[in-house]
C-alpha positions in Angstrom: 0.0 -0.1 -0.1 1.4 3.3 -1.1 2.2 5.8 2.1 -0.1 8.7 2.4 1.3 11.8 1.4 2.0 14.4 4.3 2.2 18.0 4.9 5.8 18.1 4.5 5.4 16.4 1.1 2.8 19.2 0.1 5.2 21.8 1.2 8.4 20.6 -0.7 6.2 20.0 -3.9 5.0 23.5 -3.9 8.2 25.1 -2.6 6.5 26.7 0.4 7.1 26.6 4.3 4.9 24.0 6.6 3.4 27.0 8.0 2.2 28.3 4.7 0.7 24.6 4.1 -1.0 25.0 7.4 -2.4 28.1 6.7 -3.8 27.1 3.4 -5.6 24.3 5.5 -6.8 26.4 8.2 -6.5 30.2 7.3 -6.8 30.6 3.5 -7.4 34.2 3.7 -3.7 34.7 5.2 -2.4 33.2 1.9 -2.0 35.2 -1.5 -4.2 33.7 -4.2 -1.1 32.5 -6.3 0.5 30.8 -3.3 -2.7 29.2 -2.3 -3.4 28.1 -5.9 0.1 26.5 -6.1 -0.1 24.8 -2.5 -3.8 23.3 -3.7 -2.5 22.1 -7.0 0.4 20.4 -5.2 -2.3 18.7 -2.8 -4.1 17.3 -6.0 -1.0 16.0 -7.6 -0.1 14.0 -4.3 -3.7 13.0 -3.8 -3.2 14.7 -0.3 -6.1 14.2 2.3 -5.9 16.0 5.6 -6.0 14.1 8.9 -9.2 15.5 10.2 -9.2 13.1 13.4 -5.6 14.4 14.2 -6.6 18.0 13.8 -9.7 17.6 16.0 -7.8 15.9 18.8 -5.6 18.7 18.8 -8.4 21.3 19.0 -9.8 19.2 21.7 -13.2 18.3 20.3 -14.4 17.2 17.2 -16.7 18.9 14.5 -19.5 16.8 15.1 -22.6 16.6 17.1 -24.6 13.6 18.3 -28.2 12.4 18.5 -29.1 9.1 20.4 -32.5 8.4 19.4 -34.7 6.0 21.1 -36.2 4.1 18.3 -35.0 4.5 14.6 -37.9 2.5 13.3 -40.3 5.4 14.1 -40.3 8.1 11.5 -40.9 10.5 14.3 -37.4 10.4 15.7 -35.5 10.4 12.0 -37.8 13.4 11.5 -36.3 15.2 14.5 -32.9 14.2 13.6 -33.4 15.5 10.0 -33.7 19.1 11.7 -30.8 18.6 14.1 -28.8 17.9 11.2 -29.9 20.7 9.2 -28.8 22.9 12.2 -25.5 21.1 12.7 -24.8 21.8 8.8 -25.5 25.3 9.3 -22.9 25.6 11.9 -20.3 23.5 9.8 -20.8 20.4 11.7 -21.7 16.6 11.1 -24.4 14.8 12.9 -23.8 11.2 14.1 -27.1 9.1 15.1 -26.8 6.1 17.4 -29.9 4.1 18.1 -30.5 3.2 21.9 -33.4 0.8 20.7 -35.1 2.0 24.0 -32.5 0.2 26.2 -30.9 2.0 29.1 -27.6 0.0 28.9 -27.2 0.4 25.1 -28.0 4.0 25.8 -25.0 4.4 28.4 -22.7 2.8 26.1 -23.3 5.2 23.4 -23.2 8.1 26.0 -19.5 6.9 27.0 -18.5 6.3 23.4 -19.5 9.7 22.2 -17.6 11.4 25.2 -14.4 9.5 24.2 -15.0 10.6 20.9 -15.1 14.3 21.8 -18.1 15.3 20.3 -19.2 19.1 20.6 -22.4 18.2 22.0 -25.0 15.2 22.6 -28.8 15.4 21.9 -30.5 12.5 23.6 -34.1 11.2 23.7 -33.5 8.9 26.8 -35.1 6.0 28.3 -35.1 7.8 31.4 -34.5 11.5 31.5 -33.6 11.4 34.9 -30.7 9.0 34.5 -27.4 9.4 36.2 -25.5 8.7 32.9 -26.5 11.8 31.7 -25.0 13.8 34.8 -22.0 11.7 34.2 -21.7 13.1 30.6 -22.1 16.5 31.8 -19.7 16.2 34.4 -17.2 15.0 31.6 -17.5 18.2 29.8 -20.0 17.3 27.1 -23.2 19.4 26.8 -26.5 17.5 26.6 -30.0 18.4 25.6 -32.7 16.3 26.3 -35.3 15.8 23.1 -39.0 15.0 23.6 -38.4 14.6 27.1 -38.6 16.6 30.2 -36.4 16.1 33.4 -37.8 16.8 37.1 -35.2 19.5 37.3 -33.7 22.2 35.2 -30.2 21.5 35.3 -30.3 20.6 31.5 -31.7 22.3 28.3 -34.7 20.3 27.0 -37.1 20.5 24.0 -40.5 18.9 24.4 -44.3 19.1 23.3 -47.0 19.7 25.6 -48.4 16.0 25.4 -51.1 16.7 28.0 -52.7 19.4 25.8 -52.0 17.0 22.7 -54.2 14.2 24.6 -56.9 16.9 25.7 -56.8 18.0 21.7 -57.5 14.5 20.5 -60.4 13.5 23.1 -61.8 16.9 22.7 -62.1 16.5 18.7 -63.7 12.7 19.3 -66.3 14.3 21.7 -66.9 17.4 19.2 -67.6 14.8 16.4 -70.2 12.8 18.7 -68.4 9.8 20.2 -69.4 8.9 23.9 -67.5 5.5 24.1 -63.5 5.9 23.4 -60.5 3.7 23.9 -57.1 5.2 24.8 -54.6 2.7 23.1 -50.9 3.2 24.2 -48.2 1.8 26.4 -46.0 0.9 28.3 -46.9 3.6 31.1 -43.2 3.7 31.9 -43.0 6.1 28.7 -43.7 9.9 30.0 -45.4 10.8 26.8 -48.0 8.0 26.9 -48.6 9.0 30.6 -49.1 12.6 29.7 -51.1 11.8 26.7 -53.6 9.8 28.9 -53.7 12.4 31.1 -54.9 15.1 28.7 -57.4 12.4 27.5 -58.7 11.8 30.9 -59.1 15.7 31.4 -61.1 16.3 28.3 -63.2 13.2 29.2 -63.8 14.5 32.9 -64.6 18.2 31.6 -67.2 16.9 29.2 -68.9 15.0 32.4 -68.9 11.6 30.3 -68.8 8.4 32.6 -65.3 7.4 33.3 -66.1 3.8 32.4 -66.7 4.8 28.8 -63.1 5.8 28.3 -61.6 2.3 27.9 -57.7 1.8 28.4 -56.2 -0.6 25.9 -52.6 -0.9 27.1 -49.8 -2.0 24.7 -46.2 -3.4 25.3 -44.6 -0.7 22.8 -45.7 1.8 20.3 -45.5 -0.1 17.2 -47.7 -1.0 14.2 -47.7 -4.9 15.6 -49.1 -3.5 18.8 -51.6 -1.5 16.9 -52.9 -4.5 15.1 -53.0 -6.3 18.4 -55.1 -3.7 20.1 -57.4 -3.6 17.0 -58.3 -7.2 17.7 -58.9 -6.7 21.4 -61.3 -3.5 20.5 -63.2 -5.3 17.9 -63.8 -8.3 20.1 -65.5 -6.1 22.4 -69.4 -6.5 22.4 -71.1 -4.0 20.1 -72.9 -2.6 22.8 -70.0 -1.8 24.7 -67.4 -1.3 22.2 -65.8 2.1 21.6 -66.9 4.1 18.5 -63.4 5.7 18.4 -59.7 5.2 19.6 -57.1 7.8 20.2 -53.7 6.0 19.9 -50.7 7.3 21.8 -48.6 7.5 18.4 -49.3 7.3 14.5 -47.7 3.6 14.3 -50.2 2.5 16.7 -52.9 4.0 14.6 -51.6 2.7 11.3 -51.8 -0.9 12.7 -55.1 -0.3 14.1 -56.2 0.8 10.8 -54.6 -2.2 9.2 -56.2 -4.7 11.6 -59.8 -2.9 10.8 -59.3 -3.2 7.1 -58.3 -6.6 7.0 -61.3 -7.7 9.3 -63.5 -5.8 6.8 -64.5 -3.0 9.5 -64.7 0.6 8.2 -63.0 3.7 9.5 -64.7 5.9 10.7 -68.0 4.2 10.3 -67.2 1.3 12.7 -64.5 3.0 14.7 -62.8 6.4 14.1 -59.1 6.9 14.9 -57.1 9.7 16.0 -53.0 9.3 16.1 -50.3 11.2 17.6 -47.2 12.8 15.7 -48.5 13.5 12.5 -45.8 11.4 10.6 -45.8 11.4 6.9 -47.6 8.2 6.6 -50.3 9.2 8.5 -51.7 11.5 5.5 -50.6 8.9 3.2 -52.6 6.1 4.7 -55.5 4.3 2.8 -57.7 6.2 5.3 -55.8 9.5 6.1 -55.3 9.7 9.7 -56.4 12.7 12.0 -53.4 13.1 14.2 -51.9 15.4 16.8 -49.0 17.1 15.0 -45.8 17.7 16.9 -43.1 19.9 15.0 -40.6 17.1 14.6 -37.9 18.8 12.8 -38.5 22.3 14.9 -37.7 20.1 17.8 -34.4 18.7 16.5 -33.3 22.3 15.1 -33.9 23.8 18.5 -32.1 21.0 20.5 -29.2 21.6 18.3 -29.1 25.3 18.6 -29.4 24.8 22.4 -26.3 22.4 22.6 -24.3 24.6 20.3 -25.0 27.6 22.4 -24.0 25.5 25.8 -20.8 24.2 23.9 -19.7 27.9 23.1 -21.2 30.3 25.5 -19.6 30.5 28.8 -22.6 32.3 30.1 -25.3 29.8 28.6 -28.3 29.5 30.6 -30.5 26.2 30.4 -33.9 26.4 28.9 -36.7 24.1 28.8 -38.5 24.6 25.6 -42.1 23.7 25.2 -43.9 23.3 21.9 -47.5 23.6 21.3 -49.0 20.6 19.4 -51.7 21.1 16.6 -54.6 18.7 15.8 -54.8 17.7 12.2 -58.5 16.4 11.4 -58.6 13.7 8.2 -60.8 11.3 7.0 -60.3 8.8 9.7 -62.7 10.9 11.9 -64.4 13.0 9.7 -65.2 10.3 7.2 
């Protein structure tokens, strides 16, 4: 294998000093156009590629941010990552994405690895927003912003959506369209968003003066299409006299699975069961029956989180912010017919 060309080789080829080559690489405005052109031609002739890793180590940190996301199979999180990536690019940085798969041990391993890689900052949708591993990252000097979660303190920046309000919007819409028997489909309740969305649903139900036992809770093991199909079987297995006429799903993947199950069994949407999802991912509007969904500003969440982590990395007077976005209900055929 041929030896890679060095800065010294470039300097010799161009007939300039090592300092001049360094300036062309790092401070080109300090070099005259003719000299810069001669050095750049020497680099092309030699096939020179700068050792970015070594440069970053000398600088003390890399030109990267990282996002540890909870579930790469859920388009919600990849949309958040897209927003963060755009903000990173605007700052001349790259974005690493790591998939914790909703596993705390895997999340801890990624966080430790990213600290070792000296990333400028970490965005994370954590399994547990109060986990000690997050504080450990901060103690090691790496800024952290929590995405789509909130902590019990204000020691970190965070960006999230008011999920209690989102749950309220979903159920108020179903009540307004005439439903008095509704199922809430979602789980596990260890997920803070699930708890908050159910809390919002319960508040809307109570405020409407409807009987508590006519809001049916259908728990799921995860927030996936498969669990949505399973929930659909359970809901449609309830006797017609007691069966809910509408369902609010804790995310769009559950709602899409529910819609699939109803279509397979020959039931109509919204005739036999109206459906509201949550997140308003791209597939919600593209479904066979377009889904009514509570929209979260997914890319804006990522963009704002990246801005906050960059500010913490660069500003010694940085003040932590807990940013809460307002959700919006987008009504479509799955509830309107």
